[in-house]
N, C-alpha and C positions, 0 to 999 in steps of 0.2 A: 189688240195685244196690250194696250196701255192699262186696261183694267186688271190684267194679270200682274203687271210689274209694279203698279202703284203701291200696294201695301208692303212690298219687299224692301223698301228703303230701310226698314227696321232690321233687316238681316245683314245689311252692309254690303260692301263690294264682293266679299268672299261668298256670302250667302247667295247673292244674285247669280254669281258665276256658277256656283254649285247647283243652283236651281235649274240652270240651263242644261246641266249634265245629268239631271235626274231622268228616270224613265218618262216616257211620253205622258203628257197631262192633257191630251186632246179631248178625251172623253170623260171629263171630270163631272159633267152635269151640274147639279145645284150645290156641289160641295164647296165649302169655303176654301179657296185656293191657298190662302195664307196659312191656315191651319194644316192643310194637307202638306204643304211644303215644309212647314215647321216639323211635322211628324216625320217626314222622309229624312230631313237633315238630322233629326235626333236619332233615328234608326241607324243612320250611317256613321255619325260622329259622337253620339251620346255614350256615356260611361256604361260599360257592360257590367251588370250586377251578377255576382256569384250568389245565387239565392241560398245555396247550401251554407256558405260562410255567413251570410246575413242571418239566417235562422239559427246557426250555432251561436252567434253573438247574442241574439235575442234570448235563446233558452239558457245561455250561460249567465245572464245578468241576474244578480241577486241584489236585494236591498242592502245598502250600506248602513252601518251602525248609526251614523248621524243624519240619515236621510228620512224625510217624512214620506208618508204614503203618496202624497200628491207629487212630490219630486220623483219618486220611484215610478209612478204611473206615467209621468211626462217622459221619463227616460225610456220606458218600454214603448210608448207610442212612437217616439223618434226612431227606435230600432225596428219597430214593426213595419214602418213605411216601406222599407226595401225588401221585405220578406215575401211579397206576393201572396199574402193571405187573402182569401176571398172575404169580401165585406161582411158576409153573413157570419163567418167564423172569426172575424177579426176581434170582435168584442169577447168571444168565448176564449180565444187564445190569450188575450190580455188578462182576463179573469183567472184563467188557469195559472198563468205565470205569477200573478199576485198571490194566489192561493199557495203555490209551491215554494216561492222564493222570498216571501216576506220574512223579516228577522224575528218578529214576535211570535213565539209559540202560542200565546193566548189568542192572538188574532187568527192564526192558522186553525186552531181548534174551533173557534167560533165560526169561521168560514166553512170548514168541513161539516159542521153541524147543520148548515143550511141546506145541504144536499144538492140535488140537480136543479132545484128552483133558483139557485144563486145566479144573479146576473152581474155584469160588470159594474153597473151603477150600485147594486146592492153590496157588492164586495168592497167598493170604495167607501160607501157610506158606513158599513160596519167597521172597516179598518180605521177610518177617520175618528169615529166615535170612540173606539177602543184606545186609539192613540191619545186622544184628549183625556179620557178617563185615567189611563196609566200616568199621564203627566200630572193630573190633579192629585192622584194618590201619592205619587212621589213627593209632590209639594207638601201635602198634608203630613206625610210621614216625616219629612225633613223638619217641618215646623214643630211637629209633636216631639221629635227627638231633641230639638233645640230647647223646647219648653222643659222636657225631662231633665236635660243637662242643667238648665237654670234652677229647676226645683231641687235637684241634688245639691247644687252649689249653695243654694239658700239654706237647705236643711243642714249642710255641713257647717255653715257659718252660724246658724242658730244653735246647733249642738255645741259648737266651740264656745259660743258666748255663754251658754248655760253652765258649761263646765268652769269657765272663768269666774262666773258669778258665785258658784259654790265655794270656790277657793277663797 
C-alpha cells in the first residue's frame, strides 16, 4: 500500500483523505496512480467550464485599435483554451477569427484573397507583413508632410524676402 500513498504527499492532507473516498482503485493495472487520482480529484472539484459561454467570449473578441496582430492572436489563443475545440480545427478556428475580427480592412481583404489555402501561420504572416507595411507608409507620409510643410514655409519666407528686396 505504501507505493500508492507515497506520491500523494503532493496532494496534502485533504487530497489524501479524498483519495481514500474515491471509487475503488483496486484494478488500476499499469496506470500511474498519481495521475489517476489527480484526474479524479479534478473531475470532482475542478472548475466546471461553460463551453457555450467560453465560445461566445472567443467569437465576440475583436482586435482592439491599439493592438498588434501578435497581441490579438495571443488573446485568442488564451480564450480558445477553454472552448473545447478539437486540435485539428483549433488552428482553423483561430485563423477564421483573425480573418473576421481584425480591425484592418486591407488585411481582411488580403486574407480573403488567399481563399481556402490560407493557414493560421499564413494568416499571421500576412497580417504581420501588412501591419509593418502600413506603419512604414504612415511614417513616410508623416515625414513627407513634414517636409512639405517645411518647403511651404521656406517658399513663403523666400517670396517675402523677394518682395522686400523689390521695395
